[in-house]
C-alpha positions as CSV (number, residue, x, y, z in Angstrom):
1,X,12.4,-47.2,-79.4
2,X,14.9,-44.3,-79.9
3,X,13.4,-40.9,-79.1
4,X,14.4,-38.1,-80.5
5,X,14.9,-34.5,-79.7
6,X,11.6,-33.4,-80.9
7,X,9.9,-36.0,-79.1
8,X,11.4,-35.3,-75.8
9,X,10.7,-31.8,-76.1
10,X,6.7,-32.4,-77.1
11,X,6.7,-34.9,-74.0
12,X,8.2,-32.1,-71.7
13,X,5.7,-29.8,-73.1
14,X,2.7,-31.8,-72.5
15,X,4.0,-32.8,-69.0
16,X,4.0,-28.9,-68.2
17,X,0.6,-28.6,-69.5
18,X,-0.7,-31.7,-67.4
19,X,0.9,-30.4,-64.4
20,X,-0.9,-26.9,-64.9
21,X,-4.1,-28.6,-65.4
22,X,-3.9,-30.6,-62.2
23,X,-3.1,-27.5,-60.1
24,X,-6.3,-26.0,-58.4
25,X,-7.4,-22.6,-59.6
26,X,-6.7,-19.7,-57.1
27,X,-9.4,-18.7,-54.3
28,X,-12.0,-16.2,-55.8
29,X,-11.5,-12.5,-55.2
30,X,-14.1,-11.1,-52.7
31,X,-13.0,-7.9,-52.2
32,X,-10.4,-5.2,-52.0
33,X,-8.5,-3.1,-49.6
34,X,-10.2,0.4,-50.0
35,X,-7.9,2.5,-47.4
36,X,-4.3,1.5,-45.9
37,X,-2.9,3.5,-43.2
38,X,0.4,2.7,-41.9
39,X,2.1,-0.8,-42.3
40,X,0.0,-3.8,-43.2
41,X,0.1,-7.0,-45.1
42,X,-1.9,-9.6,-46.9
43,X,-0.7,-13.3,-46.6
44,X,-2.6,-15.8,-48.9
45,X,-3.8,-19.3,-48.1
46,X,-0.3,-20.9,-49.6
47,X,1.7,-18.5,-47.5
48,X,2.7,-15.7,-50.0
49,X,2.9,-12.3,-48.5
50,X,2.5,-8.7,-50.0
51,X,2.0,-5.3,-48.6
52,X,-1.7,-4.0,-48.2
53,X,-2.4,-1.4,-50.4
54,X,-5.0,0.8,-51.7
55,X,-6.8,-1.5,-54.5
56,X,-5.2,-4.7,-53.3
57,X,-7.8,-7.6,-53.9
58,X,-8.2,-10.1,-51.0
59,X,-9.4,-13.8,-51.7
60,X,-10.7,-16.5,-49.4
61,X,-7.8,-17.7,-47.5
62,X,-6.1,-14.5,-47.0
63,X,-5.2,-13.1,-43.7
64,X,-4.8,-9.6,-43.1
65,X,-2.3,-8.7,-40.6
66,X,-1.8,-4.8,-39.3
67,X,1.2,-3.7,-37.4
68,X,0.9,-0.8,-34.8
69,X,-0.5,2.2,-36.2
70,X,-1.6,0.0,-39.1
71,X,-5.4,0.1,-40.5
72,X,-6.9,-1.8,-43.5
73,X,-10.5,-0.9,-44.5
74,X,-12.0,-3.8,-46.7
75,X,-15.0,-3.3,-48.6
76,X,-16.5,-6.9,-50.3
77,X,-18.2,-8.0,-53.3
78,X,-21.8,-7.6,-51.7
79,X,-21.2,-4.3,-50.5
80,X,-20.0,-5.4,-46.8
81,X,-17.3,-3.5,-45.0
82,X,-14.9,-4.9,-42.8
83,X,-12.2,-2.6,-40.8
84,X,-8.9,-4.3,-39.5
85,X,-7.5,-2.0,-36.7
86,X,-3.9,-2.0,-35.4
87,X,-2.0,-4.9,-34.3
88,X,-4.6,-7.3,-35.6
89,X,-4.6,-10.5,-37.5
90,X,-8.2,-11.7,-39.2
91,X,-8.5,-14.2,-41.8
92,X,-11.5,-14.9,-44.3
93,X,-12.3,-18.2,-44.5
94,X,-15.1,-18.2,-46.6
95,X,-17.4,-15.6,-48.5
96,X,-19.8,-16.9,-50.8
97,X,-23.6,-16.4,-51.6
98,X,-26.0,-18.6,-53.6
99,X,-29.4,-17.1,-54.2
100,X,-31.0,-20.3,-55.5
101,X,-29.7,-22.5,-52.1
102,X,-28.7,-19.9,-49.4
103,X,-27.7,-23.0,-47.2
104,X,-24.7,-23.5,-49.4
105,X,-23.4,-19.8,-49.0
106,X,-21.2,-18.8,-46.0
107,X,-19.3,-15.7,-44.5
108,X,-17.0,-16.7,-41.8
109,X,-14.2,-14.4,-40.3
110,X,-11.5,-15.7,-37.7
111,X,-10.2,-12.9,-35.6
112,X,-7.1,-14.3,-34.4
113,X,-6.0,-10.8,-32.5
114,X,-6.6,-7.5,-32.2
115,X,-9.8,-5.4,-33.0
116,X,-12.1,-5.2,-36.2
117,X,-15.4,-3.7,-37.2
118,X,-17.9,-5.6,-39.5
119,X,-20.8,-3.9,-41.3
120,X,-22.8,-6.7,-43.0
121,X,-23.6,-6.5,-46.6
122,X,-26.0,-8.0,-49.0
123,X,-25.3,-11.8,-48.4
124,X,-25.2,-11.4,-44.8
125,X,-28.1,-9.6,-45.0
126,X,-29.9,-12.3,-47.2
127,X,-28.4,-15.4,-45.0
128,X,-28.3,-14.0,-41.5
129,X,-27.9,-17.4,-40.4
130,X,-24.9,-18.4,-42.3
131,X,-22.5,-15.6,-40.9
132,X,-19.9,-16.4,-38.4
133,X,-16.7,-14.3,-36.8
134,X,-14.8,-16.8,-34.6
135,X,-11.9,-16.0,-32.1
136,X,-9.9,-17.8,-30.4
137,X,-12.3,-18.1,-27.1
138,X,-15.7,-17.0,-28.8
139,X,-18.4,-18.1,-31.6
140,X,-20.1,-15.0,-33.0
141,X,-22.9,-15.1,-35.1
142,X,-23.9,-12.0,-37.0
143,X,-27.6,-11.1,-37.7
144,X,-27.4,-8.1,-39.9
145,X,-25.5,-5.7,-38.0
146,X,-22.6,-3.2,-37.5
147,X,-20.4,-4.3,-34.4
148,X,-17.0,-4.1,-33.0
149,X,-15.0,-7.3,-31.7
150,X,-11.9,-7.3,-29.6
151,X,-9.9,-10.5,-28.7
152,X,-7.0,-12.2,-27.8
153,X,-5.8,-15.7,-26.8
154,X,-8.0,-14.9,-23.5
155,X,-10.6,-12.9,-23.7
156,X,-13.3,-11.5,-26.2
157,X,-15.4,-8.5,-25.9
158,X,-18.1,-7.6,-28.6
159,X,-20.2,-4.3,-29.1
160,X,-22.9,-3.9,-31.4
161,X,-23.9,-0.4,-32.8
162,X,-27.1,-1.8,-34.8
163,X,-28.8,-5.1,-35.6
164,X,-27.8,-7.8,-33.3
165,X,-25.1,-10.8,-32.4
166,X,-25.2,-14.2,-30.7
167,X,-21.9,-15.2,-28.8
168,X,-21.2,-18.4,-27.2
169,X,-18.1,-19.9,-26.0
170,X,-16.3,-21.8,-28.8
171,X,-16.5,-25.3,-27.9
172,X,-18.6,-28.4,-28.7
173,X,-18.0,-28.4,-32.6
174,X,-19.0,-24.7,-32.8
175,X,-15.4,-24.0,-34.5
176,X,-16.8,-25.7,-37.8
177,X,-20.0,-24.5,-38.3
178,X,-21.6,-21.2,-39.6
179,X,-24.2,-19.0,-38.1
180,X,-24.9,-18.4,-34.5
181,X,-24.0,-21.8,-32.1
182,X,-27.3,-22.8,-30.5
183,X,-26.4,-23.9,-27.2
184,X,-27.4,-23.0,-23.4
185,X,-24.8,-20.5,-23.1
186,X,-25.6,-18.5,-26.0
187,X,-26.0,-14.9,-25.4
188,X,-27.9,-12.0,-27.5
189,X,-26.5,-8.6,-27.9
190,X,-28.4,-6.2,-29.7
191,X,-28.0,-2.5,-31.0
192,X,-30.5,-1.4,-28.7
193,X,-28.9,-2.5,-25.3
194,X,-27.0,0.9,-25.3
195,X,-24.2,1.1,-22.8
196,X,-23.8,-2.8,-22.7
197,X,-21.2,-5.4,-24.0
198,X,-20.4,-9.2,-24.0
199,X,-17.2,-10.2,-22.5
200,X,-16.0,-14.0,-22.6
201,X,-12.9,-15.3,-21.1
202,X,-11.4,-18.7,-21.8
203,X,-12.1,-20.0,-18.1
204,X,-15.9,-18.5,-18.5
205,X,-18.6,-20.9,-19.2
206,X,-20.8,-18.4,-20.5
207,X,-20.5,-14.6,-21.7
208,X,-20.9,-12.1,-19.6
209,X,-23.2,-8.6,-20.1
210,X,-21.1,-6.0,-18.8
211,X,-21.2,-1.9,-18.8
212,X,-19.3,-0.5,-21.9
213,X,-17.6,2.1,-19.4
214,X,-14.9,0.0,-17.7
215,X,-15.1,2.6,-14.6
216,X,-18.6,1.8,-14.1
217,X,-18.0,-2.1,-14.3
218,X,-17.7,-4.0,-10.8
219,X,-14.3,-5.9,-10.5
220,X,-15.1,-9.6,-11.5
221,X,-14.8,-12.2,-8.5
222,X,-11.4,-14.1,-8.1
223,X,-11.6,-17.9,-7.6
224,X,-11.0,-17.3,-3.8
225,X,-14.2,-14.8,-3.4
226,X,-16.1,-17.1,-5.7
227,X,-14.9,-20.0,-2.8
228,X,-16.2,-17.6,0.0
229,X,-19.3,-17.0,-1.6
230,X,-20.0,-20.9,-2.3
231,X,-23.0,-22.7,-0.4
232,X,-20.6,-24.7,1.8
233,X,-19.0,-21.3,3.4
234,X,-22.7,-20.0,4.0
235,X,-24.2,-19.0,7.3
236,X,-24.9,-22.3,8.9
237,X,-28.2,-20.9,10.4
238,X,-29.6,-20.5,6.8
239,X,-31.7,-23.5,5.9
240,X,-31.3,-22.9,2.3
241,X,-27.6,-24.1,2.4
242,X,-26.3,-27.4,3.4
243,X,-24.9,-27.8,6.8
244,X,-21.3,-26.8,7.4
245,X,-19.0,-27.3,10.5
246,X,-19.0,-24.3,13.2
247,X,-16.0,-22.1,12.6
248,X,-13.4,-22.7,15.6
249,X,-12.7,-20.0,17.8
250,X,-11.1,-19.8,21.3
251,X,-14.6,-19.4,22.9
252,X,-16.0,-22.5,21.3
253,X,-12.6,-24.4,22.1
254,X,-13.1,-23.7,26.0
255,X,-17.0,-23.9,26.3
256,X,-18.1,-26.5,28.6
257,X,-14.5,-27.7,29.4
258,X,-13.5,-28.5,33.3
259,X,-10.1,-27.0,34.0
260,X,-8.4,-28.4,37.0
261,X,-6.5,-25.6,38.9
262,X,-3.5,-25.7,41.3
263,X,-3.6,-23.3,44.2
264,X,0.1,-22.2,44.6
265,X,0.9,-19.9,47.9
266,X,1.7,-16.3,46.6
267,X,5.3,-15.4,46.7
268,X,6.4,-12.8,49.3
269,X,6.5,-9.0,48.0
270,X,9.7,-7.8,46.6
271,X,11.6,-4.8,49.0
272,X,10.6,-1.7,48.0
273,X,13.1,0.0,45.5
274,X,15.2,3.5,46.2
275,X,13.7,6.4,45.3
276,X,14.2,7.5,41.7
277,X,15.2,11.1,41.0
278,X,13.2,12.3,38.0
279,X,15.4,13.9,35.4
280,X,13.3,14.0,32.4
281,X,13.3,17.4,30.7
282,X,10.1,19.5,30.4
283,X,8.0,18.7,27.6
284,X,8.3,21.2,24.6
285,X,5.6,23.2,24.3
286,X,2.9,21.9,21.5
287,X,3.4,23.5,17.9
288,X,0.7,25.4,16.8
289,X,-2.0,24.0,14.9
290,X,-1.7,23.7,11.4
291,X,-4.8,24.2,8.8
292,X,-5.3,21.0,7.1
293,X,-5.6,22.1,3.3
294,X,-7.7,19.7,1.3
295,X,-6.1,19.3,-2.2
296,X,-8.1,19.9,-4.9
297,X,-9.0,17.3,-7.4
298,X,-7.4,17.2,-10.8
299,X,-9.7,18.8,-13.2
300,X,-11.7,16.4,-15.9
301,X,-10.7,16.7,-19.2
302,X,-13.4,16.2,-21.9
303,X,-12.2,15.5,-25.3
304,X,-14.9,16.7,-27.7
305,X,-14.6,17.5,-31.5
306,X,-11.6,19.5,-32.5
307,X,-12.0,23.3,-32.9
308,X,-11.5,24.7,-36.5
309,X,-11.2,28.5,-36.8
310,X,-9.3,29.4,-40.0
311,X,-11.3,27.2,-42.6
312,X,-15.4,27.1,-43.1
313,X,-17.5,26.0,-45.9
314,X,-19.7,28.3,-48.2
315,X,-22.5,27.0,-50.3
316,X,-23.8,28.7,-53.3
317,X,-27.5,29.4,-54.1
318,X,-28.1,26.5,-56.4
319,X,-26.9,23.9,-53.7
320,X,-29.4,21.8,-51.6
321,X,-29.2,22.5,-47.5
322,X,-30.3,20.3,-45.0
323,X,-30.4,20.3,-41.4
324,X,-27.0,19.1,-40.6
325,X,-25.7,22.0,-42.8
326,X,-26.1,24.6,-40.2
327,X,-22.3,25.4,-40.1
328,X,-22.0,26.2,-43.8
329,X,-22.9,29.9,-44.9
330,X,-24.0,31.1,-48.2
331,X,-21.4,32.1,-50.3
332,X,-22.5,35.7,-50.2
333,X,-22.3,35.7,-46.5
334,X,-18.9,34.4,-46.6
335,X,-17.7,37.1,-49.0
336,X,-19.6,39.9,-46.9
337,X,-17.6,38.5,-43.6
338,X,-14.2,39.0,-45.3
339,X,-13.5,35.5,-46.1
340,X,-11.2,34.3,-48.9
341,X,-11.7,31.6,-51.2
342,X,-9.2,28.7,-51.1
343,X,-11.2,26.6,-54.1
344,X,-14.7,25.5,-55.3
345,X,-15.9,22.6,-56.7
346,X,-19.1,24.4,-58.3
347,X,-21.1,23.5,-55.4
348,X,-19.3,24.7,-52.5
349,X,-16.2,27.2,-51.5
350,X,-13.8,26.2,-48.9
351,X,-13.0,29.7,-47.3
352,X,-10.3,31.1,-45.2
353,X,-10.0,33.4,-42.6
354,X,-6.6,34.2,-42.3
355,X,-5.1,33.5,-45.6
356,X,-1.3,33.2,-46.0
357,X,0.5,36.5,-47.1
358,X,2.5,34.1,-49.6
359,X,0.3,31.8,-51.1
360,X,3.6,29.6,-52.5
361,X,5.0,29.0,-49.1
362,X,6.1,25.6,-48.8
363,X,4.8,23.4,-45.9
364,X,7.2,22.4,-43.0
365,X,8.4,18.8,-43.0
366,X,6.6,17.0,-40.2
367,X,5.8,13.7,-39.1
368,X,2.8,11.9,-40.0
369,X,-0.6,13.4,-38.8
370,X,-3.9,12.1,-38.1
371,X,-6.5,14.4,-38.1
372,X,-10.0,14.3,-36.5
373,X,-13.6,14.9,-38.3
374,X,-15.0,18.2,-37.0
375,X,-17.9,18.4,-39.2
376,X,-19.2,16.6,-42.0
377,X,-22.5,16.7,-44.2
378,X,-23.7,15.2,-47.5
379,X,-26.1,15.0,-49.7
380,X,-27.4,12.8,-52.8
381,X,-28.6,14.7,-55.7
382,X,-31.2,12.8,-57.7
383,X,-30.3,12.5,-61.6
384,X,-33.5,14.0,-62.6
385,X,-34.6,17.4,-61.9
386,X,-37.9,17.3,-60.5
387,X,-36.8,14.8,-57.7
388,X,-35.7,16.2,-54.5
389,X,-32.2,15.9,-53.1
390,X,-31.8,13.8,-50.0
391,X,-29.7,14.0,-46.5
392,X,-27.0,11.4,-46.4
393,X,-25.5,10.8,-42.8
394,X,-21.8,11.0,-42.6
395,X,-21.0,8.2,-39.9
396,X,-17.2,8.9,-39.4
397,X,-13.7,9.0,-41.3
398,X,-10.3,9.7,-41.2
399,X,-7.8,11.8,-42.8
400,X,-4.3,11.0,-42.7
401,X,-1.5,13.5,-43.9
402,X,2.4,12.9,-44.2
403,X,3.7,16.1,-44.7
404,X,7.4,15.0,-44.6
405,X,6.3,13.1,-48.1
406,X,3.4,15.8,-48.9
407,X,0.9,12.7,-49.3
408,X,-2.5,12.4,-48.0
409,X,-5.2,9.3,-47.7
410,X,-8.8,9.7,-46.4
411,X,-11.8,7.6,-46.2
412,X,-15.5,8.5,-44.9
413,X,-18.4,6.0,-44.2
414,X,-21.7,7.6,-45.5
415,X,-25.2,6.1,-45.2
416,X,-28.7,6.8,-46.5
417,X,-32.0,4.8,-47.1
418,X,-31.8,4.7,-50.9
419,X,-28.0,4.0,-51.4
420,X,-27.5,1.9,-48.2
421,X,-23.9,2.0,-46.6
422,X,-21.2,3.8,-48.7
423,X,-17.5,4.0,-48.1
424,X,-15.6,6.4,-50.3
425,X,-11.9,7.0,-50.4
426,X,-8.8,9.2,-51.9
427,X,-5.2,9.3,-51.7
428,X,-3.1,12.1,-53.0
429,X,-0.4,14.6,-53.1
430,X,-0.2,18.1,-51.0
431,X,1.0,20.8,-53.1
432,X,2.8,23.4,-51.9
433,X,0.4,25.8,-51.4
434,X,-1.5,23.5,-49.4
435,X,-3.9,22.2,-52.0
436,X,-5.3,18.5,-51.7
437,X,-4.6,16.7,-55.4
438,X,-6.4,13.4,-55.3
439,X,-4.6,10.6,-57.8
440,X,-6.2,7.8,-56.5
441,X,-9.5,6.5,-55.2
442,X,-13.3,6.6,-56.0
443,X,-14.4,10.3,-55.4
444,X,-13.5,13.7,-57.2
445,X,-12.1,15.9,-54.0
446,X,-11.1,19.5,-53.7
447,X,-9.5,20.7,-50.4
448,X,-6.7,22.2,-48.7
449,X,-4.7,22.1,-45.4
450,X,-3.7,25.4,-43.5
451,X,0.0,26.3,-43.7
452,X,0.2,25.9,-39.8
453,X,-1.1,22.2,-40.3
454,X,-3.3,22.3,-37.9
455,X,-6.9,22.3,-39.8
456,X,-8.2,20.9,-43.3
457,X,-11.0,20.6,-45.2
458,X,-12.3,19.1,-48.5
459,X,-15.4,18.6,-50.7
460,X,-16.3,15.5,-52.5
461,X,-18.4,13.8,-55.2
462,X,-18.9,10.5,-56.5
463,X,-21.3,9.4,-59.1
464,X,-24.0,6.5,-58.0
465,X,-26.7,5.0,-60.2
466,X,-29.0,6.7,-57.9
467,X,-27.5,10.2,-58.4
468,X,-24.6,12.1,-57.3
469,X,-23.3,11.8,-53.9
470,X,-21.7,15.0,-52.7
471,X,-20.7,16.6,-49.2
472,X,-18.1,18.6,-47.2
473,X,-15.8,18.1,-44.4
474,X,-13.7,19.8,-42.0
475,X,-11.0,18.7,-39.8
476,X,-8.6,19.5,-36.9
477,X,-6.1,17.9,-34.4
């Protein structure tokens, strides 16, 4: 049979379609990177590498890798959150849920190196026995919680803020299962066990419960110390231990041994030596005593929240106020004190004590600055007028400004009984006046940074089905 050009083309098309049909579909998207600081990348299951950016999708099988100074904040489809810290590698091995058959779903991470913080979402809460985080040495079962894990090839430590985890050595088939490992060495750590963490080394048979403050922890015994403390080296007179041979000493070697002594006449005394004339110079007079001065110990430096003196917030009469808003003045009080408004979002106004004489001053170029959160508060305003506003807790956040490129990025972690855990983020430009202009993110943002680059503040708002989530922040170095 002779194949024409058309026939060959048709066969090639069919072959291509057949090959495409046999390729497995890509893993499902289970979340996205909400905030990326510094250098980080996402390595897919097939080895494809792409830089991690805000909005990057993450799939099952992806590995998130951060370099020094890199930080990736992940938000999953069920509301779960994972923060991958600098110099870390974490893989998403599985992330699925089946409401009808929970036993078929599973959430499983693998922290190969570094540190990560995880806050459980709706799927993890619904199937707590199917949530696992593995490290090179430990298997951590998660029972609906907020926890932090640090690990390398030899040691793993875990701290719990809320909820509980179960930590066990990664052996006896634990690597292939999900949920807590059920064995005799599994150890529970809950959020109410304040000041403690779990630690497990590759040579340990069971996790150790130790103090979070390393300075208050006793040194772990070395193998030599353990050997000296073993029963065979215990006191032989103690009947609780098995007998051990007596320790050899000089007295025990000579006790009860008869020794023959040969008496030898004493030798004649030697002749007396000639007299010696003492020519030693007189000893110098003793030096006067020197008063001993005890050096003063170095001062203890306590790192607290940064001090913000140039910027403050003022609220209008129609803005709800709560106990956490004690640092916020009313707008009339701020104006009476001589403060100047740098911007407003209709609910709050950012006030400055000493505004720049030249509002168009260009901010000087400088390296990237990580600001620290000094004050923050938030509330949820319901969509109906007769319902009262609710306070929202600000758990923490970060603000990074690259003054050399006039860029910023920020993220906040918030929590409320009605909306649960909420992570918000924004990024954008720093204008020549110091104003912050958001160009990406999930919040509306109004704020500014001082000309001397020492302080910053912004108000934010995000619309949710439960209402408007609003708040303000102040930042310093």
